[in-house]
N, C-alpha and C positions, 0 to 999 in steps of 0.2 A: 420601370425606374425610370429620373431621368436627374443625371449628375448637371449642377450650377457652379460652375468653378470660376471664382473673379478675381485677378489680381490689381493690387492697388499702387502708387507712387505717393507715398507724402509728401506733401508741398516742403518745399527745401527750406520757407518760412518758418515754419514751425520747428519751434524750441526744443521742447520737453519730447521728441519723437515716440520714446519709451512709453509715455503718459496716453497720446495719441493711440498709438497702437492697442494697449490694455484696454482703454475704453473702447474700441471698435471692436475689440473679443467679447468684451463684457454686452454690449449693446447685442452684437448680433447675436452669438449663443444663447441671449438669453430670452433668444425667438422660439427654442424648443418648446414644444409644448404648447405653442401660444398660434400658431400657425396651420390651419388646417391642412393634410398631405405634405407637411413637413417632418422627413423620417429623420434627417442627421444634419447637424450645421457643426462646423468648426474652423474656428481663423485661426491660423497658422502666422507665427509675430516674430520668429526667427528663421530665417532663410538662411542657406550655406553664404556663401564670402563669394559664390560664384553666380549668384543670383541679383538679378537688375528691377526686380520690385520689390516692395516693405511687408507686404500682407499678401496672404491668400486666403481666400472663403471658399471652402469645400463642401456643398451641400448636397442633400438628395432628397428626392420628391418623388409622390406615388405613381405622379400623372405630370405630362406637359401643363394639363389644365391647374393642379395644383401649382406648380410655379408660376403660370401666369396668376392666379390669385396672392400666390406670396408677394408678387412683384407690387401690387395695388393695393394690399392688406394694411391696414393704419398702423399697427404696430411697426410691419417692417418699416413704411412711408415715415416716420417719426422717427426712427434708428439712422434711417439712409440720409433726411434733411437736416437733422441735428449732429448726428455723431461722425458721420462719413464723410457725406458731401463735401464741408467747411473744410476739412482738411487732407484730402488729397487733390494731385493735379491729373493723376492717369488713372483710368481706368479700362479695363481689358475684361473680356468675359466669353467662356467657350459652355456652351449646354450641349449634351449629348443623352441619348438614350442605352441604359445598358441593358 
């Protein structure tokens, strides 16, 4: 199994951060059952005050090949291009095998 963790910072110019975070969560979590090899996907929108990022994606894949397929899958590309990227300024990624 492969874990895929992403952290994002929402653009400071965004007026309604909560709405953006809710939309990102809905879009990404909606990919479960759509993308082959995607086992679990969860977006955390409410971090503790000590956090310096606004959102976290915690996802699990059957394999590294499944993760690679997710990154180019049209459904993921649609969410990333239209719902995530226009509203975030910083993205950090950490992938690892379990």
